[in-house]
Legacy VTK file of the C-alpha trace (Angstrom):
# vtk DataFile Version 3.0
C-alpha trace
ASCII
DATASET POLYDATA
POINTS 196 float
-15.113 -17.301 -15.062
-12.495 -20.084 -14.320
-10.926 -18.928 -11.241
-7.725 -20.587 -11.591
-7.168 -19.012 -15.102
-3.756 -17.934 -16.307
-5.509 -14.692 -17.727
-5.763 -11.614 -15.516
-9.025 -10.380 -14.791
-9.981 -6.826 -15.213
-13.072 -5.214 -13.779
-14.301 -1.909 -14.755
-14.829 1.056 -12.384
-18.049 2.800 -11.838
-16.318 6.185 -10.866
-13.764 8.073 -12.822
-10.632 8.621 -11.360
-10.062 12.494 -11.216
-7.124 13.561 -13.500
-6.538 10.300 -14.886
-6.279 9.201 -18.387
-9.238 8.143 -20.224
-7.147 6.144 -22.838
-8.082 2.496 -22.924
-5.063 0.313 -22.587
-4.517 -2.087 -25.566
-6.020 -5.495 -25.417
-8.786 -4.775 -23.044
-11.528 -4.545 -25.471
-12.901 -1.398 -23.917
-14.577 1.469 -25.246
-13.031 5.102 -25.112
-13.358 6.886 -22.906
-12.882 4.580 -19.864
-12.463 5.690 -16.117
-8.689 5.877 -15.625
-8.022 2.528 -14.416
-9.511 -0.861 -13.258
-9.449 -3.474 -10.676
-7.340 -6.359 -11.423
-7.163 -10.043 -10.328
-3.710 -11.637 -11.096
-2.903 -14.909 -12.970
-4.119 -17.474 -10.903
-6.063 -14.861 -8.702
-3.082 -14.377 -6.350
-2.932 -10.760 -6.775
-5.756 -8.070 -6.217
-5.120 -4.542 -7.009
-6.095 -1.199 -8.718
-4.139 -0.349 -11.916
-4.421 3.434 -12.652
-3.781 5.463 -15.634
-2.172 8.818 -15.937
-1.276 11.020 -18.703
2.375 11.143 -19.460
2.645 14.646 -18.294
1.725 13.820 -14.784
4.531 13.439 -12.301
3.672 10.057 -10.886
5.627 10.841 -7.731
3.269 13.361 -6.623
0.159 11.037 -6.557
-0.556 9.120 -3.492
-2.785 5.878 -3.693
-4.175 3.861 -1.086
-6.599 0.930 -2.031
-8.629 -1.466 0.179
-11.086 -4.112 -0.897
-13.800 -5.818 1.184
-14.943 -9.208 -0.138
-18.558 -9.996 1.237
-19.352 -13.763 1.970
-22.493 -15.641 1.519
-22.956 -16.173 5.495
-22.933 -12.191 5.820
-19.323 -11.809 7.075
-16.583 -9.914 5.221
-12.956 -10.047 4.523
-10.934 -6.862 4.389
-7.896 -6.653 2.043
-5.625 -3.221 2.282
-3.192 -3.110 -0.655
0.323 -1.960 0.437
2.505 -2.529 -2.675
2.805 0.454 -4.818
4.530 0.312 -8.399
5.063 3.326 -10.662
5.245 2.589 -14.365
6.484 5.110 -16.869
5.959 3.888 -20.345
8.190 5.232 -23.081
6.521 6.933 -25.855
3.115 6.140 -24.464
0.122 8.484 -24.059
-0.199 7.182 -20.354
1.597 5.998 -17.374
0.406 3.601 -14.709
0.436 3.312 -10.858
-0.655 0.028 -9.668
-1.505 -0.613 -5.990
-1.680 -4.187 -5.048
-1.550 -7.084 -2.556
-0.606 -10.678 -2.824
-3.589 -12.935 -1.492
-4.742 -16.300 -1.535
-8.368 -16.377 -2.085
-10.102 -19.896 -2.028
-13.035 -19.996 -4.565
-14.773 -22.557 -2.324
-15.171 -19.818 0.248
-16.114 -16.888 -1.939
-18.863 -18.046 -4.379
-22.396 -18.292 -3.167
-24.889 -21.096 -4.215
-25.393 -19.135 -7.465
-21.607 -18.687 -8.278
-21.508 -15.240 -7.350
-19.658 -13.113 -4.709
-19.501 -9.263 -3.899
-16.280 -7.325 -3.814
-16.291 -3.611 -2.960
-13.212 -1.684 -3.972
-12.079 1.659 -2.536
-9.446 3.884 -4.014
-7.992 6.872 -2.340
-6.191 9.284 -4.645
-4.305 12.236 -3.267
-1.490 14.635 -4.584
1.692 15.713 -2.770
2.451 19.175 -3.159
6.048 20.460 -3.745
5.653 22.377 -0.548
4.964 19.013 1.161
8.131 17.104 0.069
11.106 19.304 1.150
9.644 19.300 4.823
9.435 15.595 4.807
12.640 15.284 3.456
14.379 17.403 5.975
12.404 15.831 8.767
13.713 12.304 7.538
17.060 13.619 7.310
16.982 15.012 10.861
15.672 11.779 12.224
18.413 9.754 10.452
21.238 12.009 11.937
20.078 10.903 15.446
20.324 6.951 14.723
23.508 5.542 16.293
24.567 8.766 18.028
26.154 7.909 21.288
25.473 11.597 22.547
21.751 11.929 21.988
20.799 8.361 22.727
18.886 7.345 25.813
19.292 3.713 26.023
21.806 1.146 24.827
20.616 -2.158 23.587
23.472 -4.742 23.929
22.919 -7.852 21.683
25.864 -10.232 22.076
29.115 -7.968 21.763
27.272 -5.616 19.684
25.900 -2.094 21.147
23.137 -0.269 19.442
22.681 3.395 20.595
18.904 4.047 20.509
16.082 6.347 21.549
13.244 5.102 23.700
10.586 7.336 22.199
11.217 6.015 18.632
11.647 2.774 19.663
8.190 2.882 21.276
6.659 4.622 18.429
7.580 1.895 16.107
7.258 -1.093 18.326
4.386 -2.224 20.618
6.833 -4.448 22.693
8.961 -1.644 23.180
6.148 0.649 23.927
5.169 -1.675 26.713
8.818 -2.112 27.994
9.434 1.538 28.421
6.200 2.451 29.844
6.378 4.069 33.287
7.326 1.935 36.486
9.016 -0.815 34.453
12.501 -2.002 35.116
13.395 -1.044 31.428
12.025 2.681 31.695
14.426 3.020 34.581
17.572 1.834 32.915
19.614 3.131 30.090
21.073 -0.227 29.203
19.140 -3.260 27.796
LINES 1 197
196 0 1 2 3 4 5 6 7 8 9 10 11 12 13 14 15 16 17 18 19 20 21 22 23 24 25 26 27 28 29 30 31 32 33 34 35 36 37 38 39 40 41 42 43 44 45 46 47 48 49 50 51 52 53 54 55 56 57 58 59 60 61 62 63 64 65 66 67 68 69 70 71 72 73 74 75 76 77 78 79 80 81 82 83 84 85 86 87 88 89 90 91 92 93 94 95 96 97 98 99 100 101 102 103 104 105 106 107 108 109 110 111 112 113 114 115 116 117 118 119 120 121 122 123 124 125 126 127 128 129 130 131 132 133 134 135 136 137 138 139 140 141 142 143 144 145 146 147 148 149 150 151 152 153 154 155 156 157 158 159 160 161 162 163 164 165 166 167 168 169 170 171 172 173 174 175 176 177 178 179 180 181 182 183 184 185 186 187 188 189 190 191 192 193 194 195
């Protein structure tokens, strides 16, 4: 395989994705039925991900995907890649829709291949469904949290940057930022102050 090829490289799965479509996408030359998706390396091998295929009656917003890859090197070490970008594609008049979970990467073939021209990649895909009951609770929680942002009455710290004031909450800042977590830890100057 020419690693710098402009062609997308597709690898077959070994296990069927439950609930996925078994219809082969056009142009891959695979036989029906297939296993509901594939691993893909983008053109120039700068993108790695799972392409999953779903029947058109499935609500793609109710499917959650988490993907990770482990590339095992010849010296026994390995590199982990966690995919973070999720793209949902509804194809008009198609018998299937797609969910793609991917990550932009730079893979140097000089370090990948062993002496015989091979390398090992392990791919793991976690598929979960989101029930209708879970979504409203999450949305209500998000709305509640959004309602306190910038609220002068409920904030417990004011961050001053130049001439601007930001009314914030120490717990939320600590939960989202390691620096803030350390800054607001007990017995620090910042934890005792309501202005930073």
